[in-house]
N, C-alpha and C positions, 0 to 999 in steps of 0.2 A: 483426729488421728491422722498423723502424717502418712502420705503414700509413698515416701521415699523409702528405698530398701538398699541395703549395703551388702556386698559380698566380699568376704576376706580371703586373701590369698597367703601362700607360704606360711600357714600355721598361725597368722595373726588373727587375733580375736578383738583387737583395738588398735587405735593409732599408738605408735611409739611416742613417748613424752620428748619433746624437743623445744628449742628457742623459737623456730620460725615455721610457718607454712606459708608458701608462696602461692597465691591464687590467681588464676587468670582464665577468662573465657573469651569467646570470639566478640570482637568490638571494633572500634574505630582504629584502623591501621593494623589491628591484631598485634599491637605492641607488647602488651603483657604476656600473651600467648606465645609469641615468638620467644621471648626471654625464658619462660618456664619450659617450653618444649625443647629449646636448645640446651638447657641445663639437664634435663632427663636424657636427652639423646646423647650428649657427650660423655656423661658419667655413668651411663648404662643404669639409670634408676630402677629400683627394685619395686615392682608393683605390690602395693599394700591391700588395696581396696578399690572397688568400683561402686559408685552409687548410681541408682537407677530410678527413674521417675516416669510415670505414664504420659505426662505432658512433655517429655522430650520428643523431638520430631521422629517420625517412625521412618528411620534411615540407619539400616545396619550397614557397617563399613568392614573393609578387610583389614586386619592387622598386619604387623611386620611378617608373620608367619603364615599369611594368606588365608587367616581363618576369620569367619564372620563373627563380629563383635556388635552387640545392640547398643543403641546410643546411651551414654553413660559420662560419668565423671571419674577420671582415673587420679588415684592417689598414689604417688610414688615416694619412696626414701631414697634420698640422694647424698652421697657422701662427696663433699668438696675438697679441693687440694689440700686445704687446711685441716682436713679430717672432721671438720664440722659436719653434722648429720642435719639436714633440713627435710621437710616435706614439701611436695608441690601437689596442687590440684589443677587439672587442666581437662578441657573438653573440646571437641568440634562443634558443639551445640550448646544452646540454652533452652530451657522450657519454653514453650511458646504461649504459655498463659501466665498472668499475674500470679495466680494461686500456686502454680508449679514452681515459679521462681521464688516465691515466699516460702514454700513448703522445703525446697531443697536447701536454701540458704539457711533456714532455721535448723534443719537436720545437721547440716555441715557445722555450724556453730556449736551446737549442743555436744557433737562428736568430739569437736577441738577442745571444748571445755572440759569434758569428761577425761580427755587425754592430758589435760594441763599443758597444752600447747601454750608457748610463752606469748607468741603474737602472731595474728593472721596479717600478712602483708598482701593487700589486693592491688594487682598491677593493671593499668589500663592506659588507653590513649585518649587525647583530647583534641577534637578537630579544630586546626587553627590555620592561620594565613601562613603562606611560605615565609620562612625566615624566623618564625617564632619557634624558640627551642628551649623553653622553660620546662622544667619538671616541678610539679606541684606535690606538696605533701598536705593531705587532707585528713582530718581526724573526726571521729564521730562522738567524742566525749572530751570533757575538760581534762581528764586523768590522761588520756592517750595524748593530747596536745601537749600537756606539761612534760610528758616524758620525751616526746620529740624535741621539744624546745631545750630540754635538758641535754640532749645530745648535740646541740647546736644546730638544729635544723629549723628552718622558717617554716611555720605552718600557714598554709594558704586559708584566708577566711573570705576571699572573693572568687576564687576560681575552683571548680567550673561554676560559672554564674548561673546557669540553667540546672544545676544539679546533676545527678548521676542516675541514669536508668538501667534497667536490666539487673542481673545477678551482682554485677559490681556494686550498684548502689544498694542493694538489698543486704548483701553480705557486710558491707562496710558500716551501713547505718544501724543494722540489728545488733551488731556484735555487743554493745553495751547492755542490751537487754538480756544477754546470756552471762554478763560479767566476764566477756572474753576481750582481751586487748587486741585492738585492730588498727591498721593505718592504710590509707588508699594512696598509692604513689601513682601519679598520673603524668605522662610525658606528651607533650604537645606534638601533633602530627599532622601532616598535610592531608591525612585521611585516605591514602591509597590503600588498596586491600591488604597488603603486607608491607610495613614500612621498617626495613631494616636499619635504617639510619636512626630514626626514633628509638627502636630496640637497643641499639648500641649505645645511645645516650643514656637510657634507662640502667643498663648494665653498668655503665660508669658511675652514675648516681648511687646505685646500690652498693657497690664496691667501696665508695668513699663515704657514704653517710651511715651504712649498717656495717661496715668492716666485714663484707661477706666473702670477698675473693672468689668471684663466681668463675674466673678464669676463662671468660668467653672473649673471643675475637669477632670482628665483623663477619670473618668467614664461616664461623659457627652458625650464626643467626641467618646468614644467607642461604646456607645448606638447608636449615630447617625452613626457610621462607619458600624455597621451591617446592618443597613438600606440601605446604599449606596452600600455595597457589594451585597446585595440581588438584588438591582436594576441593578448594572452594570454586574451581572452574567448573566442577560437576560434569566432566566430558562424558561420562558413561555411567549410567544409573539403570539398574534393571528394575522392572515392574514400577516405575514412578507414574502414579495416575496423572492424567492432565489436569484435573481439578486440584491437585495438590500444589498450592502457590509458594514454592520454595522462596521466591524473591520477597514476598511479604514477611515470611518468618525471620529472615537474617538480614534485613535492612538496617543501615546504620542508625535510623531513627528508633529502632527498637533495641539494638543492642548498644550499650555504651561501654 
């Protein structure tokens, strides 16, 4: 039995059916998270649901209204300039156990399948040397790969060479087991805590490859980046016990 729990908002009882859900969690360069959070911020995304799990770090945060929110995954509905409605999933955390990551990933994919979401696009960063600026399309099934190639995209079968860990890897690879279409889009990054340049490159790739018209400029991602830097710097945390090792939980070796 899954330990994941979902709370619906604004009279929703399920995800609205749509073509795309953009998924991003903390990782290398926070590239995908920068893109997703910028989209939600710019277009004032409507909160649809929150997913909770006991293996998320015990770290409540203040929202934009100054109210405490438990660690969770936020799902928003966003209307783009083209009037296309997409869903987004983002969080400031990932579960700190393999079981938790598996359970949340499975719960999310089943929820997407039940709502007939057309495709889950998982956005992430890949630590690379300076000057490497590729964006890789990675697929979990032959069917997904054929669809991407039918759109004129090159599907990477070599990168990332060491695979993908964390929820990014779990959601991407488990999707076929739920008969849910999914594609992982990975932008190379020098691996700084918040890489706005790689995020801007990913935005351009999504616009051109998936005809999304996200309408984001570098200024949008930089504004979001400042908020993320302030959060991940963890300047002021109340009641954090000395034995709770935050550095171990959100190291780049654990989150991909």
